[in-house]
N, C-alpha and C positions, 0 to 999 in steps of 0.2 A: 494197211495194212501191208503185211508177209506172209506168204506162205511156205512151205515146204513137204514135200513126201519124205517121211519118216516114219521107215521101219514099214513099208507099204502103205502109210495111210498120211493123208493129205490132212496138215494140221495148218491154221491160223495163227499169227500170233498180230497183237496190234504194234508191235517192233521186235526187231532183232532179242532173242533171249541173252539174259547173262552167260548160261551154260546151253549149248548145245548137247542135247541126246546122245547124237552120236561120237561125242568128243568131251567126256566125262571131268579129263582133266584138264580141260583147258579152260579157266578162269577169264573172266570179265570178256566174253567171246562178243557181245557188242559192241566193245570197242575194237575188234579187229576190222582189217578193211576191208571195204566193200565187196573188192575183189575174192575176200576169203568166202564171205558169203555169197556170194554168187557160186563160186565154186562148190561150197558146199549144198548148193540148190534151193536159197532161199529166191524168192520172185516175192516182183509185186502181184498183190491180188487184187482184181479187179470186181465190183459185185455184177454181175450181169442185170442188163434189163428185159423183164418178161412183160407179157401181157397178159389179161384175164384170164387166157387159154391155155397157160404155160405154169411151169412150177419149177422150183429150184427143188436139187436135188442130189444133194452132194457135192465138191466139186472133182475139178478136171484141168489138169496142166493145156493149155493153150500152146501149143509150141510153135505156129504162127506168129504170138503174138510173144512170146515168152512170158506169158503172166498164168499166175493162176486164177481161175474163177470156177464161176456155177455151173455146173451141171444141169442145161434146160430142157424141161420134157413135156410133151403135151400131157395137159390134163384129161383125165378119160370122161366118158360124157357123163359118169355117174358124179366125177368130183366137181364136173362144170354143175350139173343139178343142185347137188350138196351146197355148192356155192350161192348161187340162186336164191335157195330156200333161205338158207344164212341171211343173205340182203334183204330177202322179204321180211323175215322174224324180227328185224330193229323195228320195220316202223309198223309193224302187227303191236310189235310188246308198246311204242311208244302209244300208238293207239288205245289197249288195254289200260293202261297207266292212265292215261284222261277221262274214260267210262271210271275205275274205279274211283278216280276224285270226285266225277260227277255224282258216283253215286253217293260215297262219302260227304258230301257236301249235301244233297236231296235229302238224306237221311237227316243231319243236322241241321235244315232248314222247316222239316216238318215236325220234329220233334220241338223245334222255338214255338213253333205256330202251334202247333197242341198244345203245349207248356201254356199259351196267352190266353189259349180260349178256355182252359180247363182253369183257370185261374177268374177271368172272367165270371163264369159257371159257379165259382165257390163263393167269387164274393155277389154274386146276385145281380152284377151288370147284365147278362143273357140268364135265360133261361136254359131248364136241361133239354125241354123242347126243343129252342133254337141251337144250343149245343150240337145236339143230336142230327137236327138237320141241316148244317152248316158240315158237319165231320160228312155226312152222308153225300152231300152234293160235292163235296171238295175231294170226295177217293180216288175218283177216276184221276186226277189232276195227282193228287198223294200218288198215286202208285207209278205214275211215269216219269216221276221226279226222285221219289228214292230209287227208281229203276238206274236211273243217271241219263232219263230221256227228257230233261228241261224241256226242250225245244218242242216237245210232244204236249207236255205238258201244258205251255201255254197256249197253245193251238184251242187245246179241250179248253182253257179259261175263257179263250176269245167266244167261242161254242156256249159257255156255259153263261156269259154275259153278266153284266151289272145289274141288270132287272134283279136277278133270282137273291145275290148274294150282297147285295148293297155296292152303291155307288165307292166308297170308302175303302171296303175291304176289296172290291176287284182291282181299284188303285193301286191300292198297295200290295196286292198279289201279283199283278199288272207288272210294276215296277221293277221286284223283286225276280222274278222271272228273266226279265227282258234284261236288265243290270249283269246276271250272274252270267245270261248268255252271249251276251257283246264284251264280256270278261274273258270266258273261258271257250268260247269257241273260235 
């Protein structure tokens, strides 16, 4: 890249322009000899390397190296703190999105099993009393799962045990919770 100070402002160019602002009557300026470009103030632009505690603010002419470069200044304490807050916001946002997904998945899983129990009740496979009992026993587990807390839901299922809800339902719920945790945590 090239740079030049034109009318008091340092401007960057991807290449020497076809027309130089200070020589409007010269066409095909970019085809002029390099010595003309040099005499008119065009120099290479070198991007400055900075640390996390610095920032670029405008451009300067580095007379020692005969190039234009970035003006590098130290960030203020407030800017450094904001950078840290922004860096922390990304992992926070990612974790938030994971919780939202686990919560949506929990609601979907609960709705599916509730629909299944309701159809079993309506079809006569289980009584209203059994349906209500199962719902009551699974409420703490349901509350954790629909809140996106699948691990806590599994812990509560283990505490509830298979003796209360039957081995078949216990194994099914255990597998569903455990498989989900394996894939999503």
